[in-house]
C-alpha atoms as one frame of an Amber mdcrd trajectory, in Angstrom:
protein
  92.162  46.231  88.308  92.206  47.541  92.083  94.925  49.647  92.539  96.159
  51.020  96.613  97.372  54.508  96.651  99.573  55.983  98.463 101.314  59.427
  99.655 105.147  59.579 100.210 106.005  62.351 103.315 107.223  64.550 100.449
 104.495  64.546  98.750 106.868  64.096  95.365 103.967  61.909  94.075 103.951
  59.459  90.744 101.287  57.994  89.274 103.246  56.835  85.957 102.629  53.357
  87.937  99.448  52.835  88.842  97.894  50.182  86.846  93.731  49.955  87.043
  92.524  50.532  90.196  92.139  52.416  93.672  92.113  52.813  97.657  89.849
  55.366  98.406  88.881  56.945 101.575  85.956  58.913 103.586  84.517  61.521
 101.802  83.492  63.667 103.927  84.013  67.518 103.240  80.184  68.246 103.247
  79.770  67.295 106.846  78.210  69.888 108.293  74.970  69.795 105.450  74.769
  66.446 104.501  75.934  64.190 108.113  73.799  65.061 110.746  74.962  61.913
 112.787  76.762  58.701 112.387  78.500  55.699 113.934  81.320  55.917 116.745
  82.825  53.509 119.304  86.023  50.991 120.133  86.901  48.085 118.574  88.836
  45.415 121.160  89.150  41.635 120.898  87.849  39.290 123.693  90.288  39.979
 126.801  88.998  43.961 126.193  92.633  45.087 124.177  92.195  47.922 121.412
  91.870  46.264 117.642  94.230  49.351 116.621  93.632  49.847 112.766  90.474
  47.928 112.173  88.575  48.904 109.224  85.020  49.709 109.325  83.101  49.562
 105.889  80.138  50.916 104.996  77.998  48.227 102.163  75.394  51.140 101.504
  77.564  54.042 100.758  80.783  52.326  99.486  83.109  54.645 101.939  85.137
  53.296 105.216  86.916  54.083 108.048  90.174  52.615 110.308  90.264  52.640
 113.962  93.033  54.424 115.059  96.325  52.905 117.552  93.491  52.806 120.680
  90.508  51.087 118.585  88.551  54.465 118.397  86.733  54.901 115.249  83.518
  57.321 114.218  82.020  57.480 111.294  79.821  60.656 109.528  76.658  59.606
 108.019  73.460  60.771 106.665  69.884  60.096 107.985  68.936  56.141 107.288
  69.700  52.556 107.844  72.613  50.410 107.539  75.198  47.370 107.783  78.444
  48.346 109.164  81.005  45.881 108.492  84.318  44.953 111.484  87.163  43.036
 109.895  90.715  42.410 110.737  93.618  40.010 109.657  92.662  36.818 111.916
  89.772  37.684 113.387  86.295  36.977 112.541  83.713  39.520 110.142  81.076
  41.370 112.350  78.387  43.182 110.777  76.027  45.386 112.453  72.932  47.096
 111.293  72.416  50.583 112.470  69.712  53.082 111.852  71.169  56.506 112.157
  69.096  59.792 112.790  70.659  63.510 113.782  72.585  61.995 116.717  75.410
  59.944 116.990  74.871  56.158 118.138  77.762  54.405 120.198  78.585  50.881
 119.055  81.468  48.821 120.518  82.461  45.983 119.209  84.581  42.469 120.579
  86.087  40.764 117.750  86.910  36.625 118.238  89.259  35.482 116.602  89.099
  33.074 113.043  87.803  29.523 113.616  90.067  27.731 111.265  88.487  24.871
 109.533  90.969  22.831 107.820  90.064  20.450 105.715  90.740  16.695 106.269
  93.867  16.634 103.346  95.955  13.001 103.181  99.456  14.292 101.781 101.232
  11.326 100.539 104.721  12.109  99.391 103.679  12.218  96.191 100.587  14.823
  96.238 100.452  17.924  95.780  99.570  20.535  99.150  95.486  22.081  98.140
  96.794  25.657  98.171  98.463  24.919  94.500  94.824  24.273  93.185  93.804
  27.526  94.780  96.198  28.989  93.682  95.581  27.639  90.207  92.306  29.117
  90.506  93.424  32.639  91.779  96.151  32.898  89.339  93.780  31.789  86.132
  91.380  35.101  86.829  93.776  37.422  87.559  93.821  38.819  84.403  90.048
  38.572  84.620  90.137  40.823  87.674  92.501  43.477  85.699  89.538  43.787
  82.683  86.111  43.620  84.654  85.808  47.241  85.745  85.066  49.468  83.094
  85.694  52.929  85.326  85.675  53.881  88.526  86.001  57.035  90.651  86.632
  57.542  94.181  88.119  59.691  96.818  91.315  57.986  98.708  92.547  59.800
 102.409  95.974  58.642 103.936  97.697  59.279 106.589 101.759  58.614 106.910
 103.788  58.946 109.973 107.891  58.888 109.887 110.770  58.652 112.344 114.280
  58.944 112.472 115.504  56.592 115.634 119.062  56.639 115.057 121.442  58.140
 112.989 125.859  57.784 112.929 127.428  60.407 115.526 129.060  61.809 112.683
 126.006  63.473 111.749 124.643  64.472 114.992 125.810  68.191 114.462 123.897
  68.451 111.054 120.690  66.757 111.760 120.755  68.424 115.414 121.006  72.159
 113.045 117.928  70.279 110.690 115.604  70.673 114.246 115.107  66.775 113.928
 115.226  64.607 117.458 115.504  60.717 117.438 111.995  59.785 117.540 110.150
  62.035 116.898 107.156  61.900 114.290 106.664  63.497 111.258 103.119  63.354
 110.060 101.747  63.895 106.374  98.153  63.464 105.125  96.772  64.097 101.782
  92.536  63.666 100.182  92.659  62.768  96.642  89.994  62.365  94.259  90.441
  59.569  91.676  89.421  58.628  88.155  90.199  55.290  86.363  88.744  54.628
  83.060  89.836  51.460  80.907  92.256  50.249  79.674  94.790  52.335  80.995
  93.324  56.132  81.777  94.233  57.427  84.782  93.183  61.323  86.441  93.761
  61.868  90.143  93.769  65.555  91.708  95.099  66.238  95.340  92.250  68.078
  96.857  94.313  68.431 100.389  98.083  67.763 101.429  99.410  68.629 104.960
 103.601  67.088 104.899 106.927  67.382 105.902 109.909  65.312 106.679 111.559
  63.040 104.275 110.299  59.686 102.906 114.007  58.084 102.676 112.818  55.892
  99.577 110.179  54.340 101.774 106.821  55.838  99.805 104.971  52.856  99.120
 103.783  54.206  95.805 105.566  51.568  93.803 103.441  49.114  95.660 100.458
  50.454  96.560  99.600  52.567  92.892 100.008  48.765  91.599  97.732  45.612
  91.713  98.902  42.164  92.187  96.550  40.824  89.661  99.589  42.163  87.508
 102.242  39.805  86.991 104.785  42.325  88.849 104.043  45.145  91.018 106.916
  47.424  92.105 109.163  45.025  90.428 107.964  42.476  92.668 107.022  39.375
  91.857 103.216  38.837  92.201 101.656  35.949  93.901  98.637  35.708  91.439
 102.162  36.578  88.712 101.339  33.681  85.704 104.794  32.812  86.919 103.875
  32.674  90.502 104.964  28.614  90.938 108.992  29.391  89.468 109.117  32.007
  92.758 107.127  30.637  95.018 105.665  27.375  97.016 102.340  27.690  98.299
 100.925  26.091 102.058  96.999  25.663 102.756  96.625  27.331 106.324  93.103
  26.325 106.193  89.358  28.075 105.801  87.127  30.400 107.655  83.579  32.005
 107.043  83.443  35.974 106.249  79.464  36.209 106.564  78.658  33.692 103.473
  81.877  33.741 101.974  84.652  31.127 102.129  88.004  31.998 102.887  91.417
  30.030 102.470  94.731  30.918 104.055  97.410  30.636 101.749 101.210  30.980
 103.228 103.513  32.213 100.317 106.890  31.333 101.095 109.554  32.321  98.303
 111.155  30.171  96.531 114.717  32.035  96.986 114.622  34.672  99.830 115.463
  38.567  98.996 114.658  41.993  97.009 111.465  41.724  94.830 109.639  38.654
  96.025 107.057  38.504  98.976 106.330  36.269 101.555 103.283  35.813 104.308
  99.771  35.216 104.188  97.013  35.698 100.984  93.770  35.184 101.487  91.502
  34.067  98.525  87.930  33.851  98.608  86.552  30.623  97.121  84.348  30.736
  93.640  85.100  34.358  93.324  88.717  33.910  93.540  89.834  36.932  94.426
  91.576  38.633  97.132  90.139  39.064 100.207  92.553  40.192 102.449  96.901
  39.875 103.020  99.474  40.244 105.504 102.749  40.208 103.136 106.427  41.011
 103.564 108.875  42.479 100.652 112.195  44.189 100.645 113.670  46.365  98.292
 117.599  47.777  99.133 117.616  47.017 102.316 114.087  48.521 103.466 111.568
  45.714 104.837 108.043  46.239 104.118 105.249  44.782 105.638 101.435  45.427
 103.535  98.375  44.335 105.789  95.211  45.080 103.514  91.757  44.212 103.814
  89.391  44.093 100.882  85.287  43.645 100.362  82.749  42.824  98.076  81.538
  46.466  96.803  77.968  46.260  95.358  78.303  42.606  95.104  80.289  42.884
  92.023  83.798  42.746  92.513  86.379  42.663  95.380  87.840  46.216  96.081
  90.503  47.513  98.318  88.717  49.193 101.926  91.886  49.725 104.017  96.008
  49.455 103.836  98.661  49.681 106.134 102.363  49.960 104.847 104.985  49.931
 107.440 108.359  50.380 105.660 112.336  50.247 107.852 115.092  50.120 107.918
 118.991  50.472 108.727 121.316  52.072 106.356 124.691  53.878 106.684 123.875
  54.385 110.612 120.728  56.125 109.603 117.256  53.913 111.430 114.515  55.221
 110.718 110.726  54.030 110.758 107.452  54.934 108.412 103.731  53.897 108.725
 101.088  54.637 106.239  97.261  54.467 106.145  94.764  54.702 103.433  91.228
  54.400 104.189  87.946  54.198 101.304  85.683  56.225 100.227  82.766  56.787
  97.765  83.699  53.401  95.461  81.712  54.087  92.094  81.869  51.250  90.290
  80.850  50.537  86.074  81.397  46.773  85.219  82.553  45.543  81.553  79.599
  44.558  80.197  82.287  42.943  77.058  83.412  40.852  80.398  81.527  40.756
  83.351  79.747  38.310  84.840  78.444  37.164  87.904  81.077  34.822  89.966
  77.974  32.986  91.377  77.346  32.072  86.985  81.496  31.506  86.336  83.189
  27.678  87.456  86.654  27.709  86.951  87.738  24.170  86.338  90.956  23.274
  87.143  92.473  20.865  84.969  95.022  19.182  87.355  92.848  18.533  90.230
  89.477  18.544  88.433  90.308  15.957  85.546  86.751  14.951  84.914  85.079
  18.286  84.272  87.950  19.356  82.324  87.467  16.405  80.440  84.201  16.740
  79.632  85.031  20.243  78.800  87.425  19.129  76.188  85.040  16.689  74.892
  82.577  19.496  74.251  85.904  22.216  72.314  86.345  18.193  69.960  82.335
  17.982  69.179  82.536  21.785  68.135  85.085  21.337  65.721  83.290  18.555
  64.429  80.282  20.574  63.894  82.576  23.230  62.602  84.484  21.361  60.062
  80.912  20.020  58.532  79.921  23.068  57.949  82.569  24.628  56.348  83.623
  21.888  54.287  81.903  23.142  50.903  84.308  26.622  51.789  87.774  25.574
  52.365  89.329  28.527  51.853  87.225  30.277  54.867  87.306  26.909  57.167
  90.556  27.942  59.366  89.117  31.565  60.397  85.500  30.402  60.666  86.772
  27.906  62.799  88.266  30.247  65.157  85.313  32.223  64.918  82.811  28.891
  66.035  85.518  28.466  68.892  85.576  31.914  69.967  81.936  32.019  69.972
  81.715  29.091  71.934  83.731  30.370  75.013  82.034  33.412  75.101  78.931
  31.457  75.251  80.100  29.642  77.856  81.583  32.474  79.886  78.540  34.190
  79.864  75.693  31.631  80.728  77.708  30.017  83.403  78.956  26.957  82.041
  82.061  25.312  83.419  85.659  27.122  81.913  88.929  25.803  82.692  91.844
  28.188  83.300  93.582  28.048  80.314  90.231  29.086  78.285  89.077  31.803
  80.147  93.155  32.855  79.853  92.937  32.726  75.978  89.638  34.445  76.080
  90.838  37.786  78.081  93.868  37.363  75.937  92.033  37.201  72.670  90.061
  40.102  74.043  92.655  42.252  75.025  94.806  41.879  71.772  91.233  42.990
  69.730  90.794  46.036  72.432  94.721  46.753  71.520  94.071  46.616  67.959
  91.401  49.528  68.560  93.671  52.025  70.896  95.259  55.069  69.230  98.610
  54.352  70.771  98.902  50.479  71.540 102.603  50.985  72.737 101.721  53.410
  75.773 100.516  50.835  78.683  99.250  53.684  80.952  98.252  57.400  80.683
  97.811  58.928  83.677  97.291  63.249  84.855  97.878  63.883  88.340  96.976
  67.371  89.671  96.835  69.508  92.352  94.381  71.540  93.473  95.086  75.365
  94.044  93.774  75.326  97.554  95.719  71.839  98.892  98.070  73.623 100.927
  95.691  75.773 102.580  93.657  74.185 104.622  93.090  74.493 108.590  93.306
  72.996 111.397  89.811  72.320 112.129  89.570  70.886 108.014  91.837  68.399
 108.920  90.027  67.362 112.214  86.780  67.131 110.439  87.587  65.207 107.585
  89.897  63.015 109.236  88.710  59.502 109.821  91.495  58.218 112.222  91.979
  60.378 115.146  96.029  61.054 115.834  97.998  59.771 118.079  99.610  61.948
 120.343 103.287  61.281 119.054 101.951  62.428 115.821  99.826  66.138 117.433
 103.714  66.350 118.458 104.834  66.064 115.340 102.407  68.728 113.905 103.386
  71.381 116.587 107.157  70.707 115.652 106.537  70.621 112.077 104.125  74.310
 112.033 107.259  75.472 114.243 109.442  74.914 111.109 107.439  75.518 109.223
 106.967  79.520 110.701 111.090  79.871 110.579 111.247  78.808 106.895 108.531
  81.269 106.717 110.422  83.977 108.454 113.653  83.558 106.392 111.581  83.816
 103.257 110.308  86.935 104.423 113.954  87.794 105.544 112.902  88.083 109.462
 116.307  86.447 110.747 120.081  87.130 109.593 120.734  83.398 108.676 121.033
  83.238 104.890 119.436  80.154 103.109 122.183  77.659 100.604 121.651  79.549
  97.943 120.472  83.469  98.861 122.899  84.734  96.732 127.162  84.423  95.735
 129.189  84.130  98.544 133.312  84.802  98.082 133.864  81.377  98.792 131.468
  79.880  95.900 134.279  80.593  93.399 136.593  77.987  95.581 133.933  75.306
  96.492 131.322  75.847  93.364 128.016  76.822  93.850 124.284  77.396  91.727
 121.919  80.158  91.970 118.793  80.570  90.374 118.256  84.116  88.202 114.380
  84.437  87.958 111.979  81.218  87.709 113.348  79.764  84.461 117.100  80.379
  84.185 119.924  79.154  86.584 123.600  80.049  86.777 126.451  77.197  88.099
 130.172  77.502  89.429 131.413  74.099  89.162 133.619  72.750  91.509 137.685
  72.883  90.215 138.770  69.279  89.715 142.486  69.136  90.310 144.664  66.258
  88.695 147.907  64.930  86.796 149.038  63.264  84.099 152.850  62.895  82.676
 152.252  65.565  79.888 150.378  68.259  81.686 151.879  67.540  85.187 149.594
  68.984  87.418 146.353  70.759  86.308 142.702  71.999  86.809 139.760  72.431
  85.254 137.099  75.598  85.505 133.755  75.887  84.561 130.876  77.524  84.896
 127.204  77.957  83.355 124.237  79.531  82.512 121.031  77.681  81.705 117.766
  78.788  80.760 114.200  77.761  79.745 112.795  78.763  76.751 108.540  79.570
  77.251 108.014  77.784  73.948 105.773  75.182  72.914 108.483  72.702  73.418
 109.943  73.692  76.824 113.441  74.304  75.095 116.639  74.383  77.577 119.319
  76.491  75.917 122.772  75.767  78.229 126.000  77.742  77.816 129.533  76.403
  79.448 133.060  78.014  79.264 135.958  76.057  80.240 139.274  77.156  81.361
 142.048  74.542  81.632 145.624  75.014  82.902 148.572  72.963  82.894 151.150
  73.716  84.959 154.015  71.159  83.846 153.390  72.527  79.656 152.517  76.708
  81.221 149.923  76.231  78.840 146.594  77.575  79.211 143.811  76.466  77.028
 139.430  75.798  77.105 136.854  75.900  75.305 132.997  77.074  74.962 130.031
  74.559  74.539 126.712  75.485  73.727 123.634  72.942  74.156 119.887  72.870
  73.355 117.686  70.314  74.130 113.654  69.695  73.640 111.404  67.085  73.029
 112.417  66.427  69.671 116.027  67.821  69.469 119.198  68.309  70.499 122.135
  70.454  69.820 125.443  70.338  70.299 128.222  72.873  69.490 131.328  73.125
  71.262 134.920  74.787  70.142 138.089  75.935  71.501 141.774  74.382  72.294
 142.144  71.042  74.280 143.426  67.796  75.385 141.659  64.865  74.007 142.436
  60.928  74.686 142.910  59.007  71.995 140.060  56.582  72.350 137.013  59.386
  72.003 135.143  56.956  74.483 137.463  58.787  76.751 138.094  54.796  78.694
 140.169  56.923  81.329 138.488  59.033  83.802 141.243  62.192  85.015 141.286
  60.964  88.426 141.700  57.518  88.196 144.815  57.957  85.492 146.342  60.710
  88.393 145.997  57.534  90.493 147.614  54.876  88.864 150.512  57.635  87.503
 151.363  59.106  91.168 150.650  55.743  92.980 151.677  52.700  90.453 154.062
  54.876  88.085 151.410  53.632  85.393 150.719  56.672  83.188 148.360  54.937
  81.334 146.496  57.941  79.515 147.354  59.000  75.926 146.696  62.023  74.724
 146.857  64.928  71.784 145.834  68.750  71.209 143.644  69.900  69.208 142.222
  73.476  68.001 138.598  72.274  67.040 134.753  73.185  66.509 132.724  70.609
  67.097 128.848  70.162  65.254 126.044  67.127  66.836 122.650  67.333  66.209
 119.878  64.608  66.723 116.560  64.420  65.723 113.730  61.972  66.886 111.825
  61.310  63.936 109.673  59.471  65.851 108.555  57.390  69.445 110.964  54.840
  67.545 113.861  55.791  65.410 116.088  58.724  65.839 118.695  60.200  63.479
 122.158  61.572  64.392 124.576  63.944  63.304 128.584  64.464  64.277 130.932
  66.711  62.416 134.123  68.229  63.638 137.197  70.192  62.162 139.906  70.090
  64.025 143.618  71.085  63.642 145.430  68.180  65.453 149.105  67.849  67.679
 151.226  65.685  69.182 152.419  65.716  72.674 155.032  64.542  74.729 155.616
  64.230  78.448 156.549  66.358  79.966 157.109  65.853  83.961 158.817  62.633
  85.624 156.965  63.917  88.962 155.736  60.949  91.265 154.283  59.801  94.481
 155.595  56.798  95.032 158.906  56.131  93.098 159.358  51.834  92.584 163.060
  51.836  91.425 163.027  48.916  89.367 160.506  50.612  86.775 162.147  52.612
  84.377 160.156  55.477  84.646 156.660  56.418  82.482 156.026  55.002  79.799
 155.993  57.902  76.618 152.872  59.378  75.690 152.340  57.217  72.176 149.791
  54.417  72.189 151.672  51.107  71.742 149.707  49.171  68.590 150.049  45.679
  67.560 148.364  46.966  63.485 150.200  50.842  63.674 153.762  50.059  65.149
 155.077  53.775  64.953 151.729  55.943  66.105 152.921  58.891  65.982 151.941
  61.795  63.813 153.078  65.361  62.137 150.207  67.861  63.341 147.449  68.004
  60.618 144.180  69.084  59.777 141.305  66.352  60.190 137.180  67.177  58.825
 135.139  64.420  59.572 131.374  63.776  59.827 129.288  60.917  60.594 125.101
  59.688  60.500 123.827  57.594  62.939 120.480  56.221  62.456 118.971  54.344
  66.129 115.741  52.225  66.281 114.143  51.003  69.074 110.815  49.460  67.025
 109.664  47.448  70.158 109.369  50.713  72.600 107.091  51.460  75.270 105.403
  54.557  77.358 103.832  55.309  79.694 102.261  59.125  79.590 102.070  61.204
  82.496 100.634  64.801  82.374 100.471  64.396  78.505 105.096  63.554  78.868
 105.541  60.257  77.385 107.788  57.959  79.349 109.821  55.554  78.203 109.510
  51.918  79.538 113.143  50.726  79.979 114.183  47.358  78.461 111.135  47.630
  76.427 112.661  47.099  73.612 116.247  46.216  71.866 118.221  48.895  70.345
 119.474  48.433  67.357 122.033  51.544  65.662 123.605  51.875  61.969 126.107
  54.463  61.787 128.187  56.031  58.698 131.487  57.770  58.952 133.658  59.751
  56.598 136.805  61.924  56.721 137.113  64.261  54.157 140.694  64.734  52.161
 138.798  67.484  50.177 137.761  69.983  51.963 139.061  72.837  54.448 142.385
  71.238  53.404 142.125  67.991  55.699 144.623  65.475  55.229 142.151  62.159
  56.931 140.719  60.025  54.316 138.376  56.810  55.037 134.867  55.706  55.312
 133.468  53.399  58.184 130.174  51.596  58.440 128.978  49.645  61.811 126.066
  47.815  62.763 125.281  47.737  67.002 122.257  45.842  68.920 122.256  46.701
  72.437 118.888  44.322  74.923 118.188  43.275  78.371 116.230  40.024  78.516
 114.973  38.909  81.492 115.008  34.851  81.864 112.344  34.839  84.656 113.275
  33.514  87.985 117.182  32.542  87.388 118.656  36.288  86.537 118.628  38.834
  83.754 120.738  38.706  80.695 122.605  41.916  78.963 123.732  41.804  75.642
 126.822  44.760  73.848 127.299  43.669  69.925 129.419  45.960  67.720 130.611
  44.834  64.095 132.043  47.126  61.319 135.222  47.631  58.619 136.789  50.538
  57.652 137.315  50.893  53.467 139.320  53.231  51.519 141.900  54.337  54.410
 144.037  56.367  52.209 145.396  58.492  54.964 144.586  57.680  59.098 146.014
  58.756  61.918 145.762  56.810  65.198 142.725  58.787  66.666 141.219  57.687
  63.445 141.641  53.982  64.336 138.404  52.011  66.036 139.370  52.184  69.708
 137.881  49.778  72.338 136.503  50.133  76.182 139.873  47.982  77.648 140.774
  48.366  81.312 144.336  48.195  83.149 143.778  50.332  86.037 142.530  48.620
  89.606 138.882  50.216  88.856 136.144  49.726  86.531 134.632  52.787  85.959
 132.827  51.988  82.769 129.692  50.776  81.280 129.835  46.508  82.832 128.040
  45.918  79.431 130.486  46.977  76.623 133.469  47.299  78.278 136.469  45.315
  79.035 138.082  44.351  82.266 142.029  43.225  81.344 142.015  44.455  77.753
 144.932  47.283  76.837 143.326  50.573  75.780 145.128  50.248  72.724 147.021
  47.126  71.487 144.198  45.656  69.479 143.008  48.882  67.741 142.312  48.750
  63.970 141.565  50.472  60.995 140.023  46.647  59.283 137.119  44.864  60.299
 135.953  44.236  63.917 133.949  42.504  65.857 133.169  42.523  69.416 130.612
  40.943  72.198 129.810  41.722  75.586 127.187  39.168  77.568 126.692  40.070
  81.208 123.903  37.545  83.446 122.813  38.454  86.437 121.866  35.642  88.989
 119.427  35.124  91.392 121.254  32.665  93.008 124.583  31.479  91.995 127.117
  30.362  94.993 127.318  32.903  97.822 124.132  33.720  96.915 122.449  30.712
  97.388 123.063  31.957 101.505 119.685  34.067 102.205 121.277  36.713 104.345
 123.571  37.338 101.523 120.753  38.102  99.274 118.781  39.663 102.094 122.239
  42.578 101.954 121.390  43.301  98.062 124.659  40.855  96.703 124.601  39.711
  93.539 126.383  37.288  91.312 126.814  38.136  87.575 129.325  35.971  85.038
 130.277  38.292  82.101 132.076  36.951  78.344 133.834  39.656  76.718 135.254
  38.897  73.183 136.689  41.019  70.606 137.803  39.693  66.931 140.546  41.982
  65.230 143.412  41.116  62.674 145.670  41.269  65.456 143.635  40.193  68.580
 143.528  36.576  68.037 140.166  35.833  69.436 141.061  37.894  72.040 138.769
  36.010  75.408 137.455  37.297  78.528 135.614  35.065  81.536 134.977  36.907
  84.547 132.594  36.364  87.639 131.554  39.825  89.913 130.227  39.917  93.293
 127.597  43.124  92.990 125.713  45.098  95.528 128.942  45.526  98.361 127.483
  47.718 100.684 125.036  49.058  97.972 127.849  50.825  95.969 130.609  48.514
  95.148 131.406  45.810  93.277 134.510  43.605  93.345 135.325  41.471  89.601
 137.399  38.395  88.925 138.740  38.050  85.573 140.558  35.862  82.970 141.743
  36.949  79.279 142.591  34.228  76.390 144.201  33.684  73.005 142.891  31.486
  70.697 141.931  29.530  73.756 145.530  29.710  75.429 145.349  31.608  78.842
 147.186  35.001  78.831 146.167  37.066  82.051 143.731  37.603  85.373 143.309
  40.548  87.217 140.999  41.984  89.741 138.664  44.902  89.894 136.944  47.300
  91.943 133.391  48.844  90.415 132.718  52.176  90.950 129.566  53.959  90.203
 129.150  56.024  86.792 127.162  58.451  88.315 130.135  59.158  91.117 132.874
  59.189  89.010 130.823  61.095  86.688 132.028  63.659  88.670 135.091  64.024
  88.359 135.580  63.915  84.299 137.786  66.413  82.778 135.745  68.100  80.839
C-alpha cells in the first residue's frame, strides 16, 4: 500500500497511523559529486499561463519534482538519457526524451487540456451508471494493492506554508505581542528517509528540518500517513472501501488517454455531506484498477481540506504517488487560517511480494454484475473443480473437507498467477486467506502497525545554502519573507535563552503572584513543580471554602520510566472554621500504578462524586438547591493496579477510615426564592433506607477487580505500544468486602459486580455505545449509607459525567441499594436523523443522539429514561432533553446542557 507523507509546521510528527506506502522527494544531497547538469524550464498552458505545481517525474531514477507557483522547475540529473513526464490534473500528460550532459538543458512545456472520450452509454431509469462497474473493480483490487509491495525505501521532501488571515479583535494585543501579522507566511520544510517492510513495519528518519509556526490542527499527517486503498484514512471513509457504496454515489465523467493507459474519471458524491466523507474526482487506471490521480475535498472539525495527488507507474509494476498538494483552512472562534503543503517524490526502490504480485496485464478482474457471462464461466469451472475433488477424495471421507478447501485455494492461486479471469469476490477471498495465514505466523498479530521515527542529530543545523540546494521547488516571495521573519524571531528567542533581554520567559522562575494564580516550573531535566490554581467553592456544610494544592513530580531513570508524584493539599471551610487536607503519593510506569493518600477530608456519599463543587455552588447560591451531601473522614487509601499482559489487568483498593456525619452550617444564598423553605438537610433521602444518618464509626474495606479486553489491538511507535480505541469490548468483575473484625471496624458486607462496555460502529448509520452493570450484596450484617451502591444521577441543569454510563434525571440517592441491582445505558449517535438531514447542519459539526438509560433495584420500579441530544454546538456543547418513566408510567422530564468533562475536571475539589 502506498502512503503520502507530509509534515506539520511544528514538526511534532507521528507515523503511528502510517499505512503501507509513501510519498517522497528528490534525493539531492550529493548533487555536487554526482550531478553535473539537468533540466529546467517553465510549464504553461496553451494561453501561456503558468501551470503552478505541475508534477514532473523521471522514470529512469524513480524521482521527480513539482513546478513552483510560477510554473518554473529545475531537475538535477547525472549524465544520461531520460524520459521526463509532465502531469497536471485535467491536462494531457507530456513525455519528453532528453539527454543530459554537464550543463542544464532548457525544456519549456506547454500542456493541453485533456480531451475526454465519453463512452456512448444509454442509461435507462433502471440501469446503473458505468462508474459503479469501474469502482467495483477498483474496490475489489484495493486489498491486492495493499499486499503487492514487499518492501520499499524512499526519500521525501515536504514544504508547508501557513498564514493567519484574520483574528478577533480581543486577541489583537496577544497576537501582536507574539510578532504575528495578518497574511504573514510561516514556512516549514523537511527531508526524510522512509523504509517499509510488509506487513506493517515502518521506519522514518528525518534528515533535515526547517520550521516555525503552529498548525492549528491542520496537519495532513493523518490523511497522508494513510492509504486510500485502506477502508478508512484518518477516520474518513475511502472511496475504495468495501463499504463505499453505503457512503457514496458515483458518476462517470468520461475516459482519457495518458500515454498508453486508459484512465476513467469518476466523480465521488457523498450520500450525506459532513465530516469523515469526501467529494471530488478520483481517476482510475483501467485494467490496473489503480489510482491515477485525485482531486478531492473533505472536512474535519470545521477545517476544510483539499487534496490533489498524482501517481505514476513505478517500474511498470505499481502506481505510486509522485506528488501531493494539500490545502487546509477554516475559521474557528474568529481565527481564520490557511495552510498549504506540497510533497514530491524521489528515489523509489520497491520490491514486490512474490506470493501475491502478478503482472497487471495478466490479471483480468471480472465484475459479476456487468460481466455475467464471464462470471458464469468461472462459476462453471469452480463447479467442475469441486466435482473432481469430491471424486478424488471419496475414499478418504475424513479429510474431504480439508482437501476440498486446499484444491479450491490452489485453483484460485493458479488462476491468479496464470492470468486466467478471476472475479472480484474470488480475488478478495484469496487475499483474505493469505492475510489470515500471514497473521498466524506473526509474533504479535494484535499489532496493526510498528513505526519507528527518529530525527538526525544534525537535522536542525542545515544552513540556507543547504536548503537552496535540496529544495526542488523555489520559494515564493511571501515564503521568503516568512523565513526572514522566522529567522528574526529565532534570534530573539536565542537572546532570551542567553539572558540578552530583560523580558523573562513564562517559566523563567517563581514570581510572587504565582502563589495566587498558580504556575509550573521545571526542576532539572526530569522533574517539575506545580502550584495549582486555588479553586474557591461553596456548600451548605462548609460555607465558602477553598483548596490549595502543590505537586512535585519526577521521572526515575529506570527501564520502566517510572514517574513519582507527591501532592499535598490544604482545604479551609469558613463556616465550619475547620482546616483539613491530605497527602497523596503516586507511582506510574508501564505495568504498575500505585496511589497512597491519607489525611482528613470531606467526601460525597457516592464515591464516584457525581456533583462537581463548582456546579453545586451554582445550584446552591442561585437555585437554593444544596444537592451535594457530604460526610467527613480521617483515612488512608491505597490503590494498586498491575497490568498482567496487554489484555488483562488486576487492581485492588483498600481503605481504612473513621467516618463522621456532617450537618449544615450556613443558610447563605445569593437568591432568596421566598416560597422555598431554605436548604434541605445534609442527609440523603433514600426509599430503601428511611434514615440515612449514622454514628461515628470505623470502616476497613478492600476490593479486587479483574479487567479484560481480550481483542485489543495496538500500534507501536518507537517501541511503545498504543491502544487502538474501541478495538475490544471491556469486561470487568469486581469483588468488595468490608471487614468487621479488623482495626475495630464496625462495617460488614460483601459485594460482587459484573460490567461490560463497548463502542460499535454501525456502518454508515452511526455509532452505538453501551455500558451494562449488574451486582448484588450479601452478608450485609452492618452497613451505612455511603456503603450502598449509588448511581450517577443528575438534578442540575448541567451534565458533567460521562454521557454513557450516567442518568439525566435520576435522583442522586433515592434508588441507592444494598441488594441486587442492574443498570444499562445505551447511546446511539446518528449520522443523519432530524436536523442533521440538513447538509449545512452536518457541516457545522452537529450530531444527533438518542439514549436509553435503565435502572432496576428493589425500589426503582424499572426506572427508565429516554432522551435526545443535539451534540457539537459550537463544537463544545450539547443540549439534551429527557423523559423518565417508572413501570412504563410517565414520571418527569427535563433539559440539560452538556459540558465537556475535560473542562469541568479543572474545578474538582480534589
